[in-house]
DRENPA-3360 file (N, C-alpha, C; in nm, 2 decimals, always signed):
BEGIN
1 = MRARPLLS = +10.84/+3.77/+3.04/+10.73/+3.77/+3.14/+10.60/+3.80/+3.08 ~ +10.60/+3.88/+2.98/+10.47/+3.91/+2.91/+10.43/+3.79/+2.83 ~ +10.52/+3.71/+2.78/+10.49/+3.60/+2.69/+10.41/+3.50/+2.77 ~ +10.44/+3.48/+2.90/+10.36/+3.37/+2.98/+10.22/+3.41/+2.99 ~ +10.18/+3.53/+3.04/+10.04/+3.56/+3.05/+9.97/+3.55/+2.91 ~ +10.03/+3.59/+2.80/+9.97/+3.58/+2.67/+9.95/+3.43/+2.64 ~ +10.05/+3.35/+2.67/+10.04/+3.20/+2.64/+9.93/+3.14/+2.72 ~ +9.92/+3.19/+2.85/+9.81/+3.13/+2.94/+9.67/+3.17/+2.88;
9 = LLIIAVVA = +9.66/+3.29/+2.84/+9.53/+3.33/+2.78/+9.50/+3.26/+2.65 ~ +9.60/+3.23/+2.57/+9.58/+3.15/+2.45/+9.53/+3.01/+2.48 ~ +9.59/+2.95/+2.58/+9.55/+2.81/+2.62/+9.41/+2.81/+2.68 ~ +9.37/+2.91/+2.76/+9.24/+2.92/+2.81/+9.14/+2.94/+2.70 ~ +9.17/+3.02/+2.60/+9.08/+3.05/+2.49/+9.06/+2.92/+2.41 ~ +9.17/+2.84/+2.38/+9.16/+2.72/+2.30/+9.08/+2.62/+2.37 ~ +9.10/+2.60/+2.51/+9.03/+2.50/+2.58/+8.88/+2.54/+2.60 ~ +8.86/+2.67/+2.62/+8.72/+2.72/+2.65/+8.63/+2.72/+2.52;
17 = TPAFASFS = +8.69/+2.75/+2.41/+8.61/+2.76/+2.29/+8.53/+2.64/+2.25 ~ +8.58/+2.52/+2.25/+8.50/+2.40/+2.22/+8.39/+2.39/+2.32 ~ +8.41/+2.42/+2.44/+8.31/+2.40/+2.54/+8.19/+2.49/+2.51 ~ +8.22/+2.62/+2.48/+8.12/+2.72/+2.45/+8.05/+2.68/+2.32 ~ +8.13/+2.63/+2.23/+8.07/+2.60/+2.09/+7.97/+2.49/+2.11 ~ +8.01/+2.38/+2.18/+7.92/+2.27/+2.20/+7.80/+2.30/+2.28 ~ +7.81/+2.39/+2.37/+7.70/+2.43/+2.46/+7.60/+2.51/+2.37 ~ +7.65/+2.61/+2.30/+7.56/+2.69/+2.22/+7.51/+2.61/+2.10;
25 = GRPETPPS = +7.59/+2.51/+2.06/+7.55/+2.43/+1.94/+7.44/+2.34/+1.97 ~ +7.43/+2.29/+2.09/+7.33/+2.19/+2.12/+7.18/+2.23/+2.08 ~ +7.13/+2.34/+2.13/+7.00/+2.37/+2.09/+6.98/+2.40/+1.94 ~ +7.09/+2.44/+1.87/+7.08/+2.47/+1.73/+7.09/+2.35/+1.64 ~ +7.15/+2.24/+1.69/+7.17/+2.12/+1.61/+7.04/+2.06/+1.55 ~ +6.94/+2.03/+1.64/+6.82/+1.97/+1.58/+6.75/+2.05/+1.47 ~ +6.73/+2.18/+1.49/+6.66/+2.25/+1.38/+6.74/+2.25/+1.25 ~ +6.88/+2.25/+1.26/+6.96/+2.26/+1.13/+6.96/+2.12/+1.06;
33 = SSSSSTPE = +6.94/+2.01/+1.13/+6.94/+1.88/+1.06/+6.82/+1.86/+0.98 ~ +6.83/+1.82/+0.86/+6.72/+1.82/+0.76/+6.62/+1.71/+0.80 ~ +6.66/+1.61/+0.87/+6.56/+1.50/+0.90/+6.46/+1.55/+1.01 ~ +6.50/+1.63/+1.11/+6.41/+1.66/+1.21/+6.35/+1.80/+1.20 ~ +6.41/+1.89/+1.11/+6.36/+2.02/+1.10/+6.22/+2.03/+1.04 ~ +6.18/+1.95/+0.95/+6.05/+1.96/+0.88/+5.94/+1.94/+0.98 ~ +5.93/+1.82/+1.06/+5.82/+1.80/+1.15/+5.82/+1.91/+1.26 ~ +5.94/+1.95/+1.31/+5.94/+2.05/+1.42/+5.88/+2.18/+1.37;
41 = AGDQKTPR = +5.92/+2.22/+1.25/+5.87/+2.35/+1.19/+5.72/+2.35/+1.18 ~ +5.67/+2.23/+1.13/+5.52/+2.22/+1.12/+5.45/+2.22/+1.25 ~ +5.51/+2.16/+1.35/+5.45/+2.15/+1.48/+5.45/+2.29/+1.55 ~ +5.55/+2.37/+1.51/+5.56/+2.50/+1.58/+5.47/+2.61/+1.52 ~ +5.41/+2.58/+1.40/+5.32/+2.68/+1.34/+5.19/+2.68/+1.42 ~ +5.14/+2.81/+1.44/+5.01/+2.82/+1.50/+4.90/+2.79/+1.40 ~ +4.78/+2.77/+1.45/+4.67/+2.74/+1.36/+4.65/+2.86/+1.26 ~ +4.67/+2.98/+1.31/+4.66/+3.10/+1.22/+4.76/+3.10/+1.11;
49 = QQAESWYN = +4.89/+3.06/+1.15/+4.99/+3.05/+1.05/+4.97/+2.95/+0.94 ~ +4.91/+2.83/+0.99/+4.88/+2.73/+0.89/+4.76/+2.78/+0.80 ~ +4.67/+2.85/+0.86/+4.55/+2.90/+0.78/+4.61/+3.00/+0.68 ~ +4.70/+3.08/+0.72/+4.76/+3.18/+0.63/+4.83/+3.11/+0.51 ~ +4.90/+3.01/+0.54/+4.97/+2.93/+0.44/+4.87/+2.88/+0.33 ~ +4.76/+2.82/+0.38/+4.66/+2.77/+0.29/+4.59/+2.88/+0.21 ~ +4.57/+2.99/+0.28/+4.51/+3.11/+0.21/+4.60/+3.16/+0.10 ~ +4.73/+3.17/+0.13/+4.82/+3.23/+0.03/+4.82/+3.14/-0.09;
57 = DAYDDVSK = +4.82/+3.01/-0.07/+4.81/+2.92/-0.19/+4.68/+2.94/-0.27 ~ +4.57/+2.95/-0.19/+4.44/+2.98/-0.26/+4.45/+3.11/-0.34 ~ +4.50/+3.21/-0.28/+4.51/+3.34/-0.35/+4.60/+3.33/-0.48 ~ +4.71/+3.25/-0.47/+4.79/+3.23/-0.59/+4.71/+3.16/-0.70 ~ +4.63/+3.06/-0.66/+4.54/+2.99/-0.76/+4.45/+3.09/-0.82 ~ +4.38/+3.18/-0.75/+4.29/+3.28/-0.80/+4.37/+3.37/-0.90 ~ +4.48/+3.41/-0.86/+4.56/+3.50/-0.95/+4.60/+3.43/-1.08 ~ +4.63/+3.30/-1.07/+4.67/+3.22/-1.19/+4.54/+3.20/-1.28;
65 = AKEALAAD = +4.43/+3.18/-1.21/+4.30/+3.16/-1.29/+4.27/+3.29/-1.37 ~ +4.29/+3.40/-1.30/+4.26/+3.53/-1.37/+4.35/+3.55/-1.49 ~ +4.48/+3.51/-1.47/+4.57/+3.52/-1.58/+4.53/+3.43/-1.70 ~ +4.49/+3.31/-1.66/+4.45/+3.21/-1.77/+4.33/+3.27/-1.85 ~ +4.24/+3.34/-1.78/+4.12/+3.40/-1.85/+4.16/+3.52/-1.93 ~ +4.26/+3.59/-1.88/+4.31/+3.72/-1.95/+4.41/+3.70/-2.06 ~ +4.45/+3.57/-2.08/+4.55/+3.54/-2.18/+4.50/+3.57/-2.32 ~ +4.59/+3.58/-2.42/+4.55/+3.60/-2.56/+4.46/+3.49/-2.60;
73 = KPDAKKAQ = +4.49/+3.37/-2.56/+4.40/+3.25/-2.58/+4.35/+3.21/-2.45 ~ +4.23/+3.26/-2.40/+4.18/+3.23/-2.27/+4.16/+3.08/-2.25 ~ +4.21/+3.03/-2.13/+4.20/+2.89/-2.10/+4.09/+2.88/-1.99 ~ +3.97/+2.87/-2.03/+3.86/+2.86/-1.93/+3.87/+2.73/-1.84 ~ +3.91/+2.62/-1.91/+3.92/+2.49/-1.84/+4.02/+2.50/-1.73 ~ +4.14/+2.56/-1.76/+4.24/+2.57/-1.66/+4.20/+2.67/-1.55 ~ +4.13/+2.77/-1.58/+4.08/+2.87/-1.48/+3.98/+2.80/-1.39 ~ +3.89/+2.73/-1.45/+3.79/+2.66/-1.37/+3.86/+2.56/-1.26;
81 = KLFHRAID = +3.96/+2.49/-1.31/+4.03/+2.40/-1.22/+4.10/+2.47/-1.11 ~ +4.16/+2.59/-1.14/+4.23/+2.67/-1.04/+4.13/+2.73/-0.94 ~ +4.02/+2.78/-0.99/+3.92/+2.83/-0.90/+3.87/+2.73/-0.80 ~ +3.84/+2.61/-0.85/+3.80/+2.50/-0.76/+3.91/+2.47/-0.66 ~ +4.03/+2.46/-0.70/+4.14/+2.43/-0.61/+4.15/+2.55/-0.50 ~ +4.13/+2.67/-0.55/+4.14/+2.78/-0.46/+4.03/+2.77/-0.35 ~ +3.91/+2.73/-0.39/+3.80/+2.71/-0.29/+3.84/+2.60/-0.19 ~ +3.90/+2.49/-0.24/+3.94/+2.39/-0.15/+4.04/+2.43/-0.05;
89 = RAERALEF = +4.14/+2.51/-0.10/+4.25/+2.56/-0.02/+4.20/+2.66/+0.08 ~ +4.11/+2.74/+0.04/+4.05/+2.84/+0.14/+3.97/+2.77/+0.24 ~ +3.91/+2.65/+0.21/+3.83/+2.57/+0.30/+3.93/+2.52/+0.41 ~ +4.05/+2.47/+0.36/+4.15/+2.42/+0.46/+4.19/+2.54/+0.55 ~ +4.21/+2.66/+0.50/+4.24/+2.77/+0.58/+4.13/+2.79/+0.69 ~ +4.01/+2.78/+0.65/+3.90/+2.79/+0.75/+3.89/+2.68/+0.85 ~ +3.95/+2.56/+0.82/+3.95/+2.45/+0.92/+4.05/+2.49/+1.03 ~ +4.15/+2.57/+1.00/+4.25/+2.61/+1.10/+4.20/+2.74/+1.17;
97 = DKNYFEAL = +4.13/+2.82/+1.10/+4.08/+2.95/+1.16/+3.94/+2.98/+1.10 ~ +3.84/+2.94/+1.17/+3.70/+2.96/+1.12/+3.66/+3.11/+1.11 ~ +3.74/+3.20/+1.17/+3.71/+3.34/+1.16/+3.79/+3.41/+1.05 ~ +3.85/+3.33/+0.96/+3.94/+3.39/+0.86/+3.84/+3.44/+0.75 ~ +3.80/+3.56/+0.77/+3.69/+3.62/+0.68/+3.75/+3.64/+0.54 ~ +3.88/+3.67/+0.52/+3.93/+3.69/+0.39/+3.92/+3.56/+0.31 ~ +3.93/+3.44/+0.37/+3.92/+3.31/+0.30/+3.78/+3.30/+0.25 ~ +3.68/+3.34/+0.33/+3.54/+3.34/+0.28/+3.52/+3.43/+0.17;
105 = NLQGFAWR = +3.58/+3.55/+0.17/+3.57/+3.64/+0.06/+3.63/+3.58/-0.07 ~ +3.74/+3.51/-0.05/+3.81/+3.45/-0.17/+3.72/+3.34/-0.22 ~ +3.65/+3.26/-0.14/+3.56/+3.16/-0.19/+3.45/+3.22/-0.26 ~ +3.39/+3.33/-0.21/+3.28/+3.40/-0.27/+3.32/+3.44/-0.41 ~ +3.44/+3.50/-0.43/+3.49/+3.54/-0.56/+3.51/+3.42/-0.65 ~ +3.57/+3.32/-0.61/+3.59/+3.20/-0.69/+3.46/+3.14/-0.74 ~ +3.36/+3.12/-0.64/+3.23/+3.07/-0.68/+3.16/+3.16/-0.78 ~ +3.18/+3.29/-0.76/+3.11/+3.38/-0.86/+3.17/+3.36/-1.00;
113 = KLGDYPKS = +3.30/+3.35/-1.00/+3.37/+3.33/-1.13/+3.33/+3.20/-1.20 ~ +3.29/+3.10/-1.11/+3.25/+2.97/-1.16/+3.10/+2.97/-1.20 ~ +3.03/+3.08/-1.17/+2.89/+3.10/-1.20/+2.79/+3.04/-1.10 ~ +2.85/+3.00/-0.98/+2.76/+2.94/-0.88/+2.72/+3.05/-0.78 ~ +2.62/+3.12/-0.81/+2.58/+3.24/-0.73/+2.53/+3.21/-0.59 ~ +2.45/+3.10/-0.57/+2.41/+3.07/-0.44/+2.53/+3.05/-0.34 ~ +2.63/+2.97/-0.39/+2.75/+2.95/-0.30/+2.83/+3.07/-0.29 ~ +2.84/+3.15/-0.39/+2.91/+3.28/-0.39/+2.85/+3.37/-0.28;
121 = LAAYSACL = +2.72/+3.39/-0.29/+2.65/+3.48/-0.20/+2.65/+3.43/-0.06 ~ +2.65/+3.30/-0.04/+2.66/+3.25/+0.10/+2.79/+3.27/+0.16 ~ +2.90/+3.26/+0.07/+3.04/+3.29/+0.12/+3.05/+3.43/+0.16 ~ +3.01/+3.52/+0.07/+3.02/+3.67/+0.10/+2.94/+3.70/+0.22 ~ +2.82/+3.65/+0.24/+2.74/+3.68/+0.35/+2.81/+3.63/+0.48 ~ +2.87/+3.51/+0.48/+2.94/+3.46/+0.60/+3.06/+3.55/+0.63 ~ +3.13/+3.59/+0.52/+3.24/+3.69/+0.54/+3.20/+3.81/+0.61 ~ +3.09/+3.87/+0.56/+3.04/+4.00/+0.62/+2.97/+3.98/+0.75;
129 = TLQPEYAP = +2.93/+3.87/+0.79/+2.88/+3.84/+0.92/+3.00/+3.85/+1.02 ~ +3.11/+3.80/+0.98/+3.23/+3.80/+1.07/+3.29/+3.95/+1.07 ~ +3.29/+4.01/+0.95/+3.36/+4.14/+0.94/+3.27/+4.24/+0.85 ~ +3.17/+4.30/+0.91/+3.07/+4.38/+0.83/+3.14/+4.49/+0.76 ~ +3.25/+4.54/+0.81/+3.31/+4.66/+0.75/+3.42/+4.63/+0.65 ~ +3.43/+4.50/+0.61/+3.53/+4.46/+0.51/+3.49/+4.50/+0.37 ~ +3.54/+4.62/+0.33/+3.49/+4.68/+0.20/+3.51/+4.60/+0.08 ~ +3.62/+4.53/+0.06/+3.64/+4.45/-0.06/+3.52/+4.35/-0.08;
137 = AREYYGEA = +3.48/+4.28/+0.03/+3.37/+4.19/+0.02/+3.24/+4.26/-0.01 ~ +3.22/+4.38/+0.04/+3.10/+4.45/+0.01/+3.09/+4.48/-0.14 ~ +3.20/+4.51/-0.20/+3.20/+4.54/-0.35/+3.18/+4.41/-0.43 ~ +3.25/+4.31/-0.39/+3.23/+4.18/-0.46/+3.09/+4.13/-0.44 ~ +3.04/+4.14/-0.32/+2.90/+4.09/-0.29/+2.80/+4.17/-0.37 ~ +2.82/+4.30/-0.38/+2.73/+4.38/-0.47/+2.73/+4.34/-0.61 ~ +2.85/+4.30/-0.66/+2.86/+4.26/-0.80/+2.79/+4.12/-0.82 ~ +2.81/+4.03/-0.72/+2.75/+3.90/-0.73/+2.59/+3.92/-0.72;
145 = LLESGDRQ = +2.55/+4.01/-0.64/+2.40/+4.03/-0.63/+2.35/+4.08/-0.76 ~ +2.42/+4.18/-0.82/+2.38/+4.24/-0.94/+2.38/+4.13/-1.05 ~ +2.48/+4.05/-1.06/+2.49/+3.95/-1.16/+2.38/+3.84/-1.15 ~ +2.34/+3.82/-1.02/+2.23/+3.72/-1.00/+2.09/+3.78/-1.01 ~ +2.08/+3.91/-1.05/+1.95/+3.98/-1.07/+1.90/+4.06/-0.95 ~ +1.98/+4.07/-0.85/+1.93/+4.15/-0.73/+1.99/+4.29/-0.73 ~ +1.93/+4.38/-0.81/+1.98/+4.51/-0.83/+1.97/+4.59/-0.70 ~ +1.86/+4.57/-0.63/+1.84/+4.65/-0.50/+1.95/+4.60/-0.40;
153 = GAQDQLTW = +1.98/+4.47/-0.40/+2.08/+4.42/-0.31/+2.22/+4.49/-0.34 ~ +2.25/+4.50/-0.47/+2.37/+4.57/-0.51/+2.37/+4.71/-0.46 ~ +2.26/+4.78/-0.48/+2.25/+4.92/-0.43/+2.27/+4.93/-0.28 ~ +2.22/+4.83/-0.21/+2.24/+4.83/-0.06/+2.39/+4.82/-0.03 ~ +2.46/+4.74/-0.10/+2.61/+4.73/-0.08/+2.68/+4.86/-0.12 ~ +2.63/+4.92/-0.22/+2.69/+5.05/-0.26/+2.67/+5.15/-0.15 ~ +2.55/+5.15/-0.08/+2.53/+5.24/+0.03/+2.63/+5.21/+0.14 ~ +2.65/+5.08/+0.17/+2.75/+5.04/+0.27/+2.89/+5.10/+0.24;
161 = LKKLKADD = +2.93/+5.08/+0.11/+3.06/+5.13/+0.07/+3.08/+5.28/+0.09 ~ +2.97/+5.35/+0.06/+2.98/+5.50/+0.07/+2.99/+5.53/+0.22 ~ +2.92/+5.46/+0.30/+2.92/+5.48/+0.45/+3.06/+5.45/+0.50 ~ +3.13/+5.35/+0.44/+3.26/+5.31/+0.48/+3.37/+5.40/+0.42 ~ +3.33/+5.49/+0.33/+3.42/+5.58/+0.26/+3.52/+5.51/+0.18 ~ +3.48/+5.40/+0.13/+3.56/+5.32/+0.04/+3.53/+5.37/-0.11 ~ +3.58/+5.49/-0.14/+3.54/+5.56/-0.26/+3.57/+5.48/-0.39 ~ +3.69/+5.43/-0.40/+3.73/+5.35/-0.52/+3.64/+5.23/-0.54;
169 = LAKQLETA = +3.61/+5.16/-0.44/+3.53/+5.04/-0.45/+3.38/+5.08/-0.48 ~ +3.34/+5.19/-0.41/+3.20/+5.24/-0.44/+3.19/+5.28/-0.58 ~ +3.29/+5.34/-0.64/+3.28/+5.38/-0.78/+3.28/+5.26/-0.87 ~ +3.36/+5.16/-0.84/+3.36/+5.03/-0.92/+3.21/+4.97/-0.92 ~ +3.15/+4.96/-0.80/+3.02/+4.90/-0.80/+2.92/+4.99/-0.86 ~ +2.93/+5.12/-0.84/+2.84/+5.21/-0.90/+2.84/+5.20/-1.06 ~ +2.96/+5.19/-1.11/+2.98/+5.17/-1.26/+2.92/+5.04/-1.30 ~ +2.94/+4.94/-1.23/+2.88/+4.81/-1.26/+2.72/+4.81/-1.26;
177 = IAAVPAPA = +2.67/+4.88/-1.16/+2.52/+4.90/-1.15/+2.47/+4.98/-1.27 ~ +2.54/+5.08/-1.30/+2.50/+5.17/-1.41/+2.50/+5.10/-1.55 ~ +2.59/+5.00/-1.56/+2.61/+4.93/-1.69/+2.50/+4.83/-1.71 ~ +2.42/+4.79/-1.60/+2.31/+4.70/-1.61/+2.18/+4.77/-1.62 ~ +2.11/+4.76/-1.73/+1.98/+4.84/-1.74/+1.88/+4.79/-1.63 ~ +1.81/+4.89/-1.58/+1.71/+4.86/-1.48/+1.60/+4.79/-1.55 ~ +1.53/+4.69/-1.48/+1.42/+4.62/-1.54/+1.31/+4.72/-1.58 ~ +1.24/+4.69/-1.68/+1.14/+4.78/-1.74/+1.02/+4.80/-1.64;
185 = DSKAKTGA = +0.99/+4.70/-1.56/+0.88/+4.71/-1.47/+0.92/+4.76/-1.33 ~ +1.04/+4.81/-1.32/+1.09/+4.86/-1.19/+1.03/+5.00/-1.16 ~ +1.01/+5.04/-1.04/+0.96/+5.17/-1.00/+1.05/+5.28/-1.04 ~ +1.00/+5.39/-1.05/+1.08/+5.51/-1.09/+1.19/+5.54/-0.99 ~ +1.17/+5.52/-0.86/+1.27/+5.55/-0.76/+1.39/+5.45/-0.77 ~ +1.36/+5.32/-0.81/+1.46/+5.22/-0.83/+1.55/+5.26/-0.95 ~ +1.49/+5.32/-1.05/+1.57/+5.36/-1.17/+1.65/+5.48/-1.15 ~ +1.61/+5.57/-1.06/+1.67/+5.70/-1.03/+1.82/+5.68/-1.00;
193 = PATSSSGN = +1.85/+5.60/-0.90/+2.00/+5.59/-0.86/+2.08/+5.54/-0.98 ~ +2.03/+5.45/-1.07/+2.10/+5.40/-1.18/+2.13/+5.52/-1.28 ~ +2.03/+5.61/-1.30/+2.05/+5.72/-1.39/+2.16/+5.82/-1.33 ~ +2.15/+5.84/-1.20/+2.25/+5.94/-1.14/+2.39/+5.88/-1.14 ~ +2.40/+5.74/-1.12/+2.53/+5.68/-1.11/+2.59/+5.67/-1.25 ~ +2.51/+5.67/-1.35/+2.57/+5.66/-1.49/+2.65/+5.78/-1.52 ~ +2.62/+5.89/-1.46/+2.70/+6.01/-1.48/+2.84/+6.00/-1.43 ~ +2.87/+5.90/-1.34/+3.00/+5.88/-1.28/+3.08/+5.78/-1.36;
201 = QN = +3.03/+5.73/-1.47/+3.11/+5.63/-1.54/+3.23/+5.69/-1.61 ~ +3.34/+5.61/-1.62/+3.46/+5.66/-1.68/+3.45/+5.67/-1.83;
% end
């Protein structure tokens, strides 16, 4: 008697399983097939996700460019190519999300490393217009200003960093400012901060 109910349950399970499998399998089948998964995955990405993908590629290019410059035999040509590609990829990120301030910061950095200060400063300025309290851009912007001869502009960025309590970044910029001698014709008060900051050098 017990065998019959068990047999009945077994038959129900065998009959029911394919039905449940095919039902649950239907929505899963298209994503798992290689021909249709790629377009659908691309279509499902939000603009921000696409922007992040381009930004990540740009960031990788900058990292590789820095490695090329830091190698035992620095490869400036390779670094230059990677910095240009990073700028282009960051631009693609901005096409998907015009408020992606980190992409503007990255462009500012890459242009600075390429020696194009007008473009670098414009990118940093655009970044800080979107996110005035973004401390990494403040530090990089300060360095770009300093390298392009605007010592007072760099001091202004240092003031911002101190206000933001970004101590490590403030120290970096302060050290950079201290390393650049003040112009001989500058006023005494302009030279004073450089003298005081030089005491903080490592």
